[in-house]
C-alpha positions, 0 to 999 in steps of 0.5 A: 559530472558524467551522467549514468542514466538513460538520459545523457545530459538532457537540457533543462528546458522550460515547457511553458505555463501551467503544470510545466511552469510549476515543475520549472519552479519546483526544480530550482532547488531541492527544498522546493522539489521536496515541498512540491512532492510533499504537497502532492502526496498530501493531496493524493493520499489524504482524501478518504484517509480519515473517513474510510472505516476499517477495511477487511481483512488484512488492514483490520487484522493488522490494526487489531493485533497492534491494538491488542499489543497496546491493551496487553502491554506485550510488545513481543508476541503478536496475536489476533484475539487468542490466535497467534499471528506469526505471518509477519515480523513485529515491525509494523505492529510496533509502528502502529502501536506507537501511533495509537498510543500517541493519539491517546496521549494527544487526546484523540477520542477512542484512540484505540479503535480509531483506524486512521491512527493505525494508518499513519505509519503507512501514510508517512512511509508513502510520503517518505517513499516518494521523497526517497524516489526523488533522492534515488533518482538523483543518482541517475538523472537531473533534478527535473527528471528526478521530480517527474519520477517521484511524481509518477510514484506519488500519483500511481493508483497502487501507492494511493491504495497502500498509503490509506491502509494499515498494512505493511506494504507502504513501509516495505516500499520505504525500506526498499527504496532506501536500500536500493538508493544506497546500493545504486550510489555504491555501484555507480560510484565504483564505475567512475574513473577514477572510482569514488572512494568508498565511505561508510555512509551508503553501506550503513544506510543499506544494511539499516534499511535491510534490517528495517525491511526484515522487521517489517516483512521478512527477507524481501528487501534482502531479496531485491538487493541480492538479485540486483547484485547477482544480475549486475555481476552477470552483466558486468562479469565482476563483483569487485564493487561489492566489497564497498558494501562492507558485507561482513560488518554490514551483515553483522550490523543488520543482525544486531538490529533484528536479532533482539526481537527474534531472540525474544519471540523464540524464547517466548514461543519456541519455534512456532514463529519460524514454523508459521512465518516460513513454513505456513506463510512464505513457502506456502505462497511459493508453492500454492495460491494461498487464500485463493490468491493464485494466478498464472505468470503474466498477472503482474504484467497485466495489472501494471497498466492499471496499478502504475497508471498514469506512469504506465501510459508511457511505459510501452513507448519508453521500453525500446529506448530503455532496452537499447540503453541497457549497457549504460551503468544507470539503465543496467542497475535499474533493469537489474532492480526490476527484471529478476525480482519481477520474474520471481514474483511472476513465478510464485504461485500466490499473487497480490497486486502490491507485491511488485510495488517496490519495483515501481520506483525503478520503472518510474526513473527509467520512464522519466529519463526517456520522457525528459530526453524526448526519446520515446519510440514513435511507433504508431501502433504502440502510440495509439494503444498508449493514448487509449490509456489516457481515456481511463480517467474519462471513462471513470469520470463518466461512469462513476457519477452515473452510478452515484446518481442512481444510488444517491442524488446528493452523492452524484452531485458531490462527485461530479466536480472531481470526476469532471476534473479527471475527465478534462485532464484525461482528455486534454492529455490524450488530445495534446499528447502529440502536440506539446509533448509527453511530459505535459500529457503525463502531468495532466494524467497525474492531475486526473489521478488525484481527481479520481482519488478524491472522487473514489476515496473522499466521496464514494466510499465514506458515503456508501455505508453498505460497503462497511457492515461492521461500521454500521453494526458498531454504530447501532450497538453504541447508539444504545449507550451501554457502558461496556457493550459486548457482541457475539456474531454467528459464523456467517460474519467473522470479519476482523473489522468487527473485532477491531470496532467492538472489542477484542472480546467479540465472540463468534459462534453458531445460533445457539451459542450466540443465544447463550452469550446473550444470556450472560449479562446486560449490555450484550448484543447478538449479530445473527444471520437469517439461516441461524435466526431460528436456532438462535430464537429457540435456544434463547427461549429455552434459556428464558432470555429476554431480547429485542430486535435492535435493527436489521442490517443489509450490505455487501461484504467486500472481503468475500464478495457476498451480500450481508444481511443480519439482525442485531438483537439486544439483551434485556437481562436485568 
C-alpha cells in the first residue's frame, strides 16, 4: 500500500538491546503495541493520581459542580453552590458524576468527596487519547512509527498534568483525536488512485466525536475539523472529497446527539446558558485576557518546548524536512491540522497552556515520521540547541532533591532514586544522541519524563501539605469527630477546594459574619485570617459565643501565589 506520510516506506529495523528491543517486540502486533502503550500510560499517569488533594481552582470547581449534581439529582443544571456554572456544557459533569456514583456503589469511603473518582474520566480519556494517537498515526506511517508517536504523546509533560486533573482537557483531547483520525482516513482515502470507496464508518465516527466534543467544551472540535478542511481546500484547490464526510446527515446526527441537553437547559434557564457560555466566556476569551490569563502571540510557541518535552527535543531538527514534505498528502493533512488552529490560539487574547493540547498528536506523528526515516536536519546550531533540552531532566534531578533535603530530609531521600533516574536517562540521551540515533535518545528522554513524574507527583506534592491548605483545614475539622461539621471562612480564602472537601453548605463572609455563623449551632468551625480576627472576636463576644482555637494553619495558596495563614476556631455552643 502506498504511504501518505513524510516517511516513505522506511524499513523496519532493529536498534539493538534495551529500549529499542522493547519497541521491536511491541510492534510485532497491534495487541502488543496497545498493551505497551497502556502500560506506559499507567506508569506515567498514576503516580500522584490518588494522593494529590483537590487542586484549585478549575479542578475543584468542576468536581464540586459534579458533586452537587449527585447530591441534588439534577443532571441538567450546572451549579457551584448557589451560582450557575454555564461556562462549559454538561458532558464532563455527567462523566464525573457517573464516576462518583460508581465509587459509592463499589463502597469507596466518602466517595462524594474523594477527588480521584472525579479524575477517572480524565485518566481514562488520556489513555484513550494515546491509543487513538496510535490509531490515527497508522493512517500515515508504519506501526513502529505510530507507536513512537503515541509514546511521545503519553510522556509529554502537558498530558501528564491533564491526566491527573478533573477538568475537560484530557476528554476534549480524546474527542479531537477521534474526529481528526476519522477525517484523515476519509481525506487520504480520496487521494488513492483509484479512490477508496466511501463508507459510513469514518463519517459516523467523525460526527459522533464532534458531538462528544461539543458536549464537553463547546465548538472547539468543530473548529479543528473546519480549519483543517479549509486549509486542505486552499492547498488542494478542491473540496470534492468533503462529500465523503456525509456533511448533511452527519451534521443532523450531531445535532440529534447534542440537542436534548441544550433544549433542556434552555427550557430550564432561558437564554442564560448561551449568554454566559458564549458571551461571558467564549467571546470574552477572544477579546480580552480573561481571569488575568492574557499573553501576546508566541506564548504557545515558547511553552511548546517544555509542555511537549521530551518530544519537543527533536521538533527543531524535524521541522525543515517536514516543510519540504508538505506537498505529500499525509504531511499536508497533519500541517493543516496544526497550523491554522495554532494561529487562532496565538491570536486569541486569553491563553492557557492546555489550549493547544489537541494539536500535539499531529506534531508527534510528524516528528516520529522524520525520526524513523532518519531525516533530521543536521544543522549544528539547531542540533546544539536541541541537545540542550536533554539536560532538562538532569537539571530537575539535581535541583529538586537539594530543595527537598532543605525542606525535609526524608522527602529528599525518597525523591533521590527517581530524580537520579531522570538525570541518568537524560544525560545518556544527550551523550549518545549522535552515537546511536535520535530514536533511542528520544526513548531515554521518555524514561526521564516518567521518572520526573514519579518524583514530582508521587513524592513531592503529596508530602508538601502546605501547598494544599484546604486539605489541612479539612483534616483538622474532621479530627473533632463531629457528626455533621459545617465551616465558614472569611473572604481572604474562598477556594473551591474548601467547598469540595467540607461540603456545599460552606459559607464565606467577613469576620463578624463568620462569628454569627459560629453562633448558629454546635459542630461549627470558623476559618479566619489575621486581619479579620479582631472583628471576629469582637462580634463573637457580643453574641456570647463560646469558641476555642483549634489550630493555626500556614501554607501557600497556589491559585493566587500568596501565603496562607489563618486560624481555625471551633464553636462550643451547647
